[in-house]
Structures are given as structure tokens and as C-alpha cells.
C-alpha positions in Angstrom: 92.6 76.7 96.2 91.7 78.8 99.3 90.3 82.3 98.7 92.4 85.3 99.7 91.6 86.8 103.1 89.3 89.7 103.3 91.1 92.1 105.6 89.2 95.3 104.6 87.0 95.4 107.7 89.8 95.3 110.2 91.9 97.9 108.3 88.9 100.2 108.0 88.1 99.8 111.7 91.7 100.6 112.7 91.8 103.7 110.4 88.4 105.0 111.6 89.4 104.3 115.2 92.6 106.3 114.9 90.7 109.2 113.3 88.1 109.1 116.0 90.7 109.1 118.8 92.9 111.8 117.4 90.1 114.0 116.1 87.9 114.0 119.2 88.0 117.8 119.3 85.6 117.7 116.4 83.2 115.8 118.7 80.3 115.3 116.3 82.6 113.7 113.8 84.4 111.7 116.5 81.1 110.2 117.7 80.0 109.1 114.3 83.4 107.8 113.3 83.8 106.1 116.6 80.6 104.2 116.2 81.6 103.2 112.7 85.0 102.0 114.0 83.2 99.8 116.6 80.9 98.3 114.0 83.6 97.6 111.4 85.9 96.3 114.2 83.3 93.8 115.4 82.6 92.6 111.9 86.3 92.3 111.2 86.9 90.4 114.4 84.1 87.9 113.6 85.6 87.4 110.2 89.0 86.7 111.7 87.4 84.2 114.1 85.8 82.4 111.2 89.1 82.3 109.3 88.0 84.6 106.5 90.5 87.3 107.6 94.0 87.3 109.0 94.1 90.5 110.9 92.3 90.2 114.3 94.8 92.6 115.9 93.9 95.4 113.6 90.2 94.9 114.2 90.8 94.9 117.9 92.9 98.1 117.6 89.9 99.6 115.7 87.5 98.6 118.5 89.8 100.0 121.2 90.6 103.3 119.4 87.0 103.7 118.3 85.7 103.3 121.8 88.3 105.8 123.1 87.3 108.3 120.4 83.7 107.8 121.2 84.1 108.3 124.9 86.3 111.4 124.4 83.9 112.8 121.9 80.9 112.3 124.1 82.8 113.6 127.1 83.7 116.8 125.2 80.1 117.2 124.0 78.8 116.9 127.5 81.5 119.4 128.7 80.6 121.9 126.0 76.8 121.6 126.6 77.0 121.6 130.5 79.8 124.2 131.0 78.0 127.4 129.8 
């Protein structure tokens, strides 16, 4: 009997990525959550490639949204620091 797939990393990456991308106005939170989304997404993607998980698309969505939230958060931080 084959063990059940462990899809937790991909789902976590997707949720954290969405939170980072949507909440980039809170730039310190977006940066931290974006990095976490990237880490969980990469772990989830590698699990999917090994056959331990069945959700590589959700992990990829977490990577993309996490990177977008990270870039937006860093961009806003730079804008806030440089603008005054």
C-alpha cells in the first residue's frame, strides 16, 4: 500500500505567497512571508518531483506569488527609505 501524498508544503507555499503578494503594503511582513513562501515552494516542488506529493502546481504558484510579494515588499521598502 502506497502512503498518502504529503501536499502540505505546496499548499503552505501557495497560501504564504498569496498573503505576501496581497499584503505587500506591510512590507516587513511581505518580505518575511515571501521568503517563507519561496522556501516552502521549493521544498514542495522537490517533493512533487520525487513523487511524494501530487500538487506541483500549487507549489509553483507559491514560488511565483512569494517572489512577487518579495519584490513588491522590497521595492516599497526602498521607496519608503529613499523617498524622504
